[in-house]
C-alpha positions as CSV (number, residue, x, y, z in Angstrom):
1,M,-192.4,201.7,-134.3
2,T,-195.5,203.0,-132.8
3,A,-196.8,201.5,-129.6
4,F,-198.1,197.9,-129.9
5,D,-201.1,196.9,-127.9
6,K,-201.5,193.1,-128.5
7,H,-205.1,193.3,-127.1
8,Q,-206.2,196.0,-129.8
9,V,-204.7,194.2,-132.9
10,A,-207.7,193.4,-135.3
11,C,-206.0,191.4,-138.2
12,F,-202.9,189.6,-139.1
13,R,-202.0,189.9,-142.8
14,F,-200.0,187.6,-145.0
15,V,-199.0,190.5,-147.3
16,R,-197.0,188.9,-150.1
17,C,-194.1,186.6,-150.8
18,D,-191.6,186.5,-153.7
19,F,-188.5,184.6,-154.7
20,A,-185.6,185.9,-156.8
21,A,-184.0,183.0,-158.8
22,D,-181.0,185.2,-159.6
23,T,-180.1,185.8,-155.9
24,G,-181.7,182.6,-154.2
25,V,-183.5,185.0,-151.8
26,A,-187.2,184.5,-150.7
27,R,-189.0,187.4,-149.0
28,L,-191.9,186.7,-146.7
29,V,-193.9,189.8,-145.8
30,Y,-196.4,190.2,-142.9
31,A,-198.2,193.0,-141.1
32,F,-200.8,193.7,-138.3
33,D,-203.7,195.7,-139.5
34,H,-202.2,198.6,-141.5
35,G,-198.9,198.7,-139.5
36,P,-195.4,198.5,-140.9
37,E,-194.4,195.5,-142.9
38,M,-192.4,192.7,-141.3
39,V,-190.1,191.1,-143.9
40,E,-188.4,187.7,-143.2
41,T,-185.8,186.5,-145.7
42,I,-184.8,182.9,-146.6
43,T,-181.5,182.4,-148.6
44,V,-180.8,179.4,-150.6
45,P,-177.2,179.0,-151.9
46,G,-176.6,178.1,-155.5
47,A,-178.1,181.0,-157.4
48,P,-178.7,181.8,-160.1
49,F,-181.3,179.1,-160.5
50,S,-182.5,177.9,-163.9
51,L,-186.0,176.6,-163.5
52,S,-188.3,175.0,-166.1
53,P,-191.9,176.4,-166.1
54,E,-193.1,173.3,-164.2
55,R,-190.4,173.5,-161.6
56,A,-190.9,177.3,-161.3
57,A,-194.6,176.7,-160.6
58,A,-193.7,174.1,-157.9
59,V,-191.4,176.6,-156.3
60,Q,-194.1,179.2,-156.2
61,R,-196.5,176.7,-154.5
62,A,-193.8,175.8,-152.0
63,L,-193.1,179.5,-151.5
64,Q,-196.7,180.3,-150.5
65,L,-196.9,177.3,-148.2
66,L,-193.6,178.5,-146.5
67,H,-195.2,181.9,-146.3
68,L,-198.2,180.6,-144.5
69,I,-196.3,178.3,-142.1
70,A,-193.5,180.8,-141.2
71,G,-196.1,183.4,-140.4
72,V,-196.7,181.7,-137.1
73,S,-193.6,183.5,-135.7
74,Y,-195.4,186.8,-136.3
75,Y,-199.1,185.8,-135.7
76,K,-198.4,184.8,-132.2
77,A,-197.3,188.4,-131.3
78,G,-200.8,189.5,-131.4
79,V,-203.1,186.5,-131.9
80,P,-206.0,188.6,-133.4
81,D,-209.3,187.0,-134.4
82,T,-209.0,187.9,-138.2
83,V,-206.4,186.7,-140.7
84,A,-206.1,187.9,-144.3
85,I,-204.1,186.8,-147.3
86,D,-203.5,189.8,-149.5
87,G,-201.4,188.4,-152.4
88,Y,-202.9,185.1,-153.5
89,A,-205.8,182.7,-152.9
90,I,-205.7,179.3,-151.1
91,D,-207.8,176.2,-151.2
92,A,-209.5,174.4,-148.4
93,E,-206.9,171.7,-148.1
94,T,-204.0,174.1,-147.7
95,A,-206.0,176.1,-145.2
96,A,-206.9,173.0,-143.0
97,L,-203.1,172.0,-142.9
98,V,-201.9,175.5,-142.0
99,E,-204.8,175.9,-139.4
100,S,-203.8,172.6,-137.8
101,I,-200.2,173.5,-137.6
102,Y,-201.1,176.8,-135.8
103,L,-203.5,175.3,-133.4
104,H,-201.4,172.2,-132.2
105,G,-197.9,173.8,-132.9
106,L,-198.8,176.7,-130.7
107,G,-200.2,174.4,-128.0
108,E,-197.4,175.1,-125.5
109,F,-197.4,178.9,-126.3
110,A,-201.2,179.0,-125.6
111,Y,-200.9,176.9,-122.3
112,R,-198.1,179.2,-120.9
113,N,-199.9,182.4,-121.9
114,G,-203.4,181.2,-120.8
115,L,-204.9,181.5,-124.2
116,N,-207.5,179.4,-126.0
117,L,-206.6,179.1,-129.7
118,R,-209.2,176.6,-130.7
119,G,-211.2,178.0,-133.7
120,R,-209.3,181.4,-133.5
121,F,-206.9,181.1,-136.5
122,R,-209.1,180.7,-139.7
123,L,-207.6,181.3,-143.1
124,P,-209.8,182.6,-145.9
125,V,-210.6,180.0,-148.6
126,A,-211.0,181.3,-152.2
127,G,-209.9,178.7,-154.6
128,E,-209.4,175.1,-155.7
129,V,-206.2,173.2,-156.0
130,A,-205.0,170.9,-158.7
131,P,-202.9,167.7,-158.1
132,A,-199.2,168.5,-158.4
133,P,-197.3,166.9,-161.3
134,A,-194.0,164.9,-161.0
135,L,-191.1,167.1,-161.9
136,G,-188.3,164.5,-162.6
137,L,-186.4,165.3,-159.5
138,Q,-183.1,163.6,-158.9
139,P,-182.6,160.8,-156.4
140,H,-180.9,162.8,-153.6
141,A,-181.7,163.6,-150.0
142,L,-181.4,166.9,-148.2
143,V,-181.0,165.7,-144.6
144,A,-181.6,168.2,-141.8
145,I,-179.0,168.4,-139.1
146,G,-179.3,170.0,-135.7
147,G,-176.0,169.0,-134.2
148,G,-177.5,166.2,-132.0
149,K,-177.3,162.4,-132.1
150,D,-180.6,161.9,-134.0
151,S,-179.7,163.4,-137.3
152,L,-176.3,161.7,-137.2
153,V,-177.9,158.4,-136.8
154,S,-180.0,159.1,-140.0
155,I,-176.9,160.5,-141.9
156,E,-174.9,157.4,-141.2
157,A,-177.8,155.0,-142.0
158,L,-178.4,156.6,-145.4
159,R,-174.8,156.4,-146.0
160,R,-174.8,152.8,-145.4
161,A,-177.9,152.4,-147.5
162,G,-176.2,154.1,-150.5
163,V,-178.4,157.2,-150.6
164,D,-176.7,160.3,-152.0
165,E,-177.2,163.0,-149.5
166,T,-176.5,166.7,-148.7
167,V,-176.3,167.6,-145.0
168,T,-178.5,170.6,-144.6
169,W,-179.1,173.2,-141.8
170,I,-180.7,176.6,-141.3
171,G,-179.0,179.5,-139.6
172,G,-175.5,180.5,-138.6
173,S,-174.6,178.0,-135.9
174,Q,-170.9,177.1,-135.9
175,L,-171.6,174.1,-133.7
176,I,-174.0,172.6,-136.4
177,R,-171.4,173.5,-139.1
178,A,-168.6,171.7,-137.4
179,C,-170.9,168.7,-136.9
180,A,-172.0,168.7,-140.5
181,E,-168.4,169.0,-141.7
182,R,-167.4,166.1,-139.5
183,T,-169.6,163.8,-141.8
184,G,-167.4,164.5,-144.8
185,L,-170.6,164.8,-146.9
186,P,-171.7,167.8,-149.2
187,T,-173.3,170.5,-147.1
188,L,-175.9,173.1,-147.7
189,N,-176.4,176.1,-145.2
190,L,-179.7,177.8,-145.7
191,G,-180.1,181.3,-144.3
192,R,-183.1,182.5,-142.3
193,A,-183.3,186.2,-141.1
194,L,-186.4,187.0,-139.0
195,A,-187.9,190.4,-139.4
196,P,-186.2,192.7,-136.8
197,E,-189.6,194.3,-136.0
198,L,-190.6,191.1,-134.4
199,F,-188.0,191.5,-131.6
200,E,-189.2,195.2,-131.2
201,L,-192.7,193.8,-130.7
202,N,-191.5,191.4,-128.1
203,R,-189.8,194.2,-126.2
204,K,-193.1,196.1,-126.3
205,G,-195.1,193.3,-124.6
206,A,-196.2,191.1,-127.5
207,W,-197.4,187.6,-126.8
208,N,-194.3,185.4,-127.0
209,G,-193.3,181.7,-126.6
210,H,-192.6,178.5,-128.4
211,I,-193.4,177.9,-132.1
212,P,-193.5,174.8,-134.1
213,V,-190.0,175.5,-135.5
214,T,-189.7,172.0,-137.2
215,A,-192.7,172.8,-139.4
216,V,-191.1,176.0,-140.5
217,N,-187.7,174.3,-141.2
218,S,-189.5,171.6,-143.0
219,A,-191.2,174.1,-145.4
220,I,-187.9,175.8,-146.0
221,M,-186.2,172.6,-146.9
222,V,-189.0,171.6,-149.3
223,L,-188.4,175.0,-151.1
224,A,-184.6,174.3,-151.1
225,A,-185.1,170.7,-152.5
226,L,-187.2,172.0,-155.4
227,L,-184.4,174.7,-156.2
228,Q,-181.7,171.9,-156.0
229,G,-183.9,169.6,-158.0
230,V,-183.7,166.7,-155.5
231,D,-186.4,164.3,-154.5
232,Q,-186.1,163.9,-150.7
233,V,-186.3,166.0,-147.6
234,V,-185.3,163.9,-144.5
235,F,-185.7,164.7,-140.9
236,S,-184.8,162.6,-137.8
237,N,-187.8,162.5,-135.7
238,E,-188.4,159.3,-133.7
239,R,-191.8,158.0,-132.6
240,S,-191.3,159.3,-129.1
241,A,-191.8,162.8,-130.4
242,S,-195.5,162.2,-130.8
243,Y,-195.9,161.9,-127.1
244,G,-196.5,165.2,-125.1
245,S,-196.5,166.4,-121.6
246,Q,-199.6,165.3,-119.6
247,I,-200.8,168.4,-117.7
248,P,-203.2,167.8,-114.8
249,G,-206.4,169.8,-115.7
250,T,-205.3,170.5,-119.2
251,G,-204.5,167.3,-121.0
252,E,-201.7,166.7,-123.4
253,V,-199.4,169.6,-124.6
254,N,-196.7,168.6,-126.9
255,H,-193.7,170.8,-127.1
256,Q,-192.5,169.0,-130.2
257,W,-195.8,168.5,-132.0
258,S,-194.3,169.4,-135.4
259,K,-191.7,166.6,-134.8
260,G,-194.5,164.2,-134.3
261,W,-196.3,161.7,-136.7
262,A,-199.4,163.7,-137.1
263,F,-197.5,166.7,-138.6
264,E,-195.2,164.5,-140.6
265,Q,-198.1,162.5,-142.2
266,A,-200.2,165.6,-143.0
267,F,-197.3,167.8,-144.3
268,G,-195.7,165.0,-146.3
269,R,-198.9,164.0,-147.9
270,H,-199.8,167.7,-148.8
271,V,-196.3,168.2,-150.3
272,Q,-196.7,165.2,-152.6
273,R,-200.2,165.9,-153.5
274,Y,-200.1,169.6,-154.2
275,V,-196.4,170.8,-154.5
276,A,-194.5,168.1,-156.4
277,A,-195.7,164.5,-156.8
278,D,-192.1,163.1,-156.6
279,L,-190.8,165.1,-153.6
280,Q,-190.8,162.8,-150.5
281,Y,-190.8,164.1,-147.1
282,Y,-190.1,161.7,-144.2
283,S,-188.4,161.0,-140.9
284,L,-185.9,158.2,-141.2
285,L,-186.2,157.4,-137.4
286,R,-190.0,157.5,-137.0
287,P,-190.2,153.7,-136.3
288,M,-187.7,154.1,-133.5
289,S,-187.9,155.1,-129.8
290,E,-185.4,157.5,-128.3
291,L,-183.7,154.6,-126.7
292,A,-183.4,152.7,-129.9
293,V,-181.8,155.9,-131.5
294,A,-179.4,156.2,-128.5
295,R,-178.3,152.5,-129.0
296,Q,-177.7,153.2,-132.6
297,F,-175.7,156.3,-132.0
298,A,-173.5,154.6,-129.2
299,K,-172.2,152.1,-131.8
300,T,-169.5,154.5,-132.9
301,D,-167.6,157.2,-131.0
302,F,-166.8,159.1,-134.3
303,Y,-169.1,162.1,-133.3
304,D,-168.4,162.0,-129.5
305,A,-166.3,165.2,-129.6
306,H,-168.7,167.1,-132.0
307,F,-172.4,166.5,-131.3
308,S,-174.5,168.3,-128.9
309,S,-178.2,168.2,-128.1
310,C,-178.1,171.0,-125.5
311,N,-180.4,173.7,-126.5
312,R,-178.6,176.3,-124.4
313,N,-176.1,176.4,-127.1
314,F,-178.7,177.6,-129.6
315,H,-180.7,180.8,-129.4
316,I,-182.8,182.7,-131.9
317,L,-180.6,185.9,-131.6
318,G,-177.3,183.9,-132.0
319,E,-175.2,181.1,-130.7
320,R,-174.1,181.2,-127.2
321,P,-170.5,180.0,-127.1
322,V,-170.6,177.8,-124.1
323,N,-169.5,174.1,-123.4
324,R,-171.3,171.7,-125.7
325,W,-173.2,170.4,-122.7
326,C,-174.5,172.7,-120.0
327,G,-175.4,169.7,-117.8
328,V,-178.4,171.2,-116.2
329,C,-181.1,171.4,-118.9
330,P,-183.7,168.7,-119.8
331,K,-182.0,167.8,-123.0
332,C,-178.6,167.2,-121.2
333,H,-180.4,165.1,-118.6
334,F,-182.2,163.0,-121.1
335,V,-179.5,162.4,-123.6
336,F,-177.1,161.5,-120.7
337,L,-179.7,159.0,-119.3
338,A,-180.6,157.6,-122.7
339,L,-177.0,156.8,-123.7
340,A,-176.1,155.4,-120.4
341,P,-177.4,151.9,-120.8
342,F,-175.6,151.7,-124.3
343,M,-172.1,153.0,-123.7
344,S,-169.2,152.7,-121.1
345,K,-169.5,155.1,-118.1
346,A,-166.1,156.4,-118.9
347,R,-167.0,157.3,-122.4
348,L,-170.3,159.0,-121.4
349,V,-168.6,161.1,-118.6
350,R,-165.9,162.0,-121.1
351,I,-168.6,163.3,-123.5
352,F,-170.4,165.5,-120.9
353,G,-167.4,166.3,-118.7
354,R,-169.2,165.1,-115.6
355,N,-171.4,162.4,-114.2
356,L,-174.9,164.1,-114.2
357,L,-176.4,161.1,-112.2
358,D,-174.1,161.6,-109.3
359,D,-175.5,165.0,-108.4
360,L,-178.5,165.2,-106.1
361,D,-179.0,168.9,-107.1
362,Q,-180.2,167.6,-110.4
363,A,-182.9,165.4,-108.9
364,G,-185.8,167.6,-109.9
365,G,-184.8,167.6,-113.5
366,F,-184.6,163.9,-113.6
367,D,-187.8,163.6,-111.7
368,A,-189.6,165.4,-114.6
369,L,-188.0,163.0,-117.2
370,L,-189.4,160.1,-115.1
371,E,-192.8,161.9,-114.8
372,F,-192.4,161.5,-111.0
373,Q,-194.2,164.2,-109.1
374,D,-193.9,166.4,-112.3
375,H,-194.9,166.2,-115.9
376,K,-192.5,165.7,-118.8
377,P,-190.5,168.8,-119.5
378,F,-191.4,171.2,-122.4
379,E,-188.5,169.9,-124.4
380,C,-187.6,167.4,-127.1
381,V,-187.1,164.4,-124.8
382,G,-188.3,160.9,-124.8
383,E,-191.2,159.5,-123.1
384,G,-191.4,159.0,-119.3
385,K,-191.5,155.3,-119.7
386,E,-188.3,155.3,-121.7
387,S,-186.5,157.3,-118.8
388,R,-187.9,155.0,-116.2
389,A,-186.7,151.9,-118.2
390,A,-183.2,153.5,-118.6
391,M,-182.8,154.3,-115.0
392,A,-184.1,150.9,-113.9
393,T,-181.5,149.3,-116.1
394,L,-178.8,151.5,-114.5
395,A,-179.9,150.3,-111.1
396,T,-178.8,146.9,-112.0
397,R,-175.3,147.9,-113.2
398,P,-172.5,147.8,-110.7
399,D,-170.8,150.9,-112.1
400,W,-174.0,153.0,-111.9
401,K,-176.1,151.8,-109.0
402,E,-174.1,153.7,-106.3
403,D,-174.5,157.0,-108.0
404,A,-176.7,159.5,-106.0
405,L,-179.6,159.8,-108.4
406,V,-179.7,156.1,-109.3
407,K,-179.6,155.2,-105.6
408,R,-182.4,157.7,-104.9
409,F,-184.5,156.1,-107.8
410,C,-184.1,152.7,-106.2
411,N,-185.1,153.8,-102.8
412,E,-187.8,156.3,-103.5
413,I,-189.2,155.8,-107.0
414,L,-188.7,152.3,-108.1
415,P,-191.0,150.7,-105.3
416,Q,-193.9,152.7,-106.9
417,L,-193.4,151.4,-110.4
418,D,-194.7,148.4,-112.3
419,A,-191.7,146.1,-112.8
420,N,-193.4,144.7,-116.0
421,E,-192.9,148.1,-117.6
422,L,-189.4,148.7,-117.0
423,A,-187.7,146.5,-119.6
424,V,-185.7,148.3,-122.1
425,E,-185.7,145.6,-124.9
426,P,-189.4,146.1,-125.9
427,M,-188.7,149.7,-126.4
428,L,-185.9,148.9,-128.9
429,E,-188.3,147.3,-131.4
430,L,-189.0,149.0,-134.6
431,Q,-192.8,149.7,-134.9
432,G,-195.4,152.2,-135.9
433,E,-196.3,154.1,-139.1
434,H,-193.7,155.9,-141.1
435,R,-193.3,157.5,-144.6
436,I,-189.9,156.0,-145.4
437,P,-189.8,154.9,-149.1
438,A,-190.4,151.2,-149.2
439,R,-187.1,150.2,-151.0
440,L,-185.1,152.3,-148.5
441,W,-187.0,150.9,-145.5
442,E,-186.0,147.4,-146.5
443,R,-182.4,148.5,-146.5
444,V,-182.4,150.4,-143.2
445,R,-184.7,148.1,-141.3
446,E,-182.1,145.4,-140.9
447,D,-179.4,148.1,-140.1
448,F,-181.5,149.5,-137.2
449,A,-182.6,146.2,-135.9
450,A,-179.0,144.8,-135.6
């Protein structure tokens, strides 16, 4: 590959996308200027697929939407001022959705790299869009699993509600596979191979950083649902995901924007209007806080030896086979703290292999969760008020209050807080907007409230 000067790139091109029903492989092709093509592949098991003309048309609409959304991985390498779509035309509604995903989903990327992306990514509009028809999809849910507690709570809630489901994940993680197999439900492992040229660009000094991966995974699963002929794509994003990091002088930057309500609402509505009228995209946990999810998870120990929310176990270039919990990252800190009020200390320490709250070297990490002298980490963790309430609860428990970080919280942080805002119970209430189908919501609401 010739030298890549990110400051000299003029145009990012969505070159073309195609899907082969006989192999189940989608190809997403991108390029900068007239440089070499970058080809990403998505593989959906179950080929060959026999598609009616109506479903084939919906697959094509979903494929183009995926092409546009997945392009964020490549666009960010150069962040040029001009964007072109070579192979097809899009309408204003699709352009607005994708532009929003790039702007907000690259918020952390822009902040860390000192870039202003507002108004920079603009898609050419050259067509109208017709409302999508219903396809007669079968009642069945593809449920995304990431190996953590949240998706397992959704999977078990759907099981109790009598919803037929397939546990679905993207990529080759053996940890996620083991967790999925533990459910005893049908599984679907979707393949995603990024273009190798992207990693070469990164080595040559391209812009790099966090992307809205949940948006990409959502688009992949919508494509898979249409190929499988099923009517639901289910994620497990709680209402806390809509709350970002408050950065002095900058404002809110949300690491997990594509797990938030704004994305779910816009993407789900777009899929039903313009891709397939009877394909429902929703998060089953949207009305819940992280603490409410933790309480729900703690009700069974069936997954204690299998789940992990530690992101150090997952890497874009492959899984890093370490212990399921590193014990030092923000995810480990938060999951430990969130679960602590709802399960025995012995059980929690057995899961993590040690007591993270009895280690003063971890003080800085927990301070960030508490939003004490630091902002919320750029990670998929709960709100600061949830962490403060959880820590305040532990401060009243005889088995926790003598641990180093709980004792430090009592002495240094608690006196500065409003005691009226430290109760856990109000945070366990189901509230807020969601896209859960009405009949299903009636079934799961009592389950979650119990």
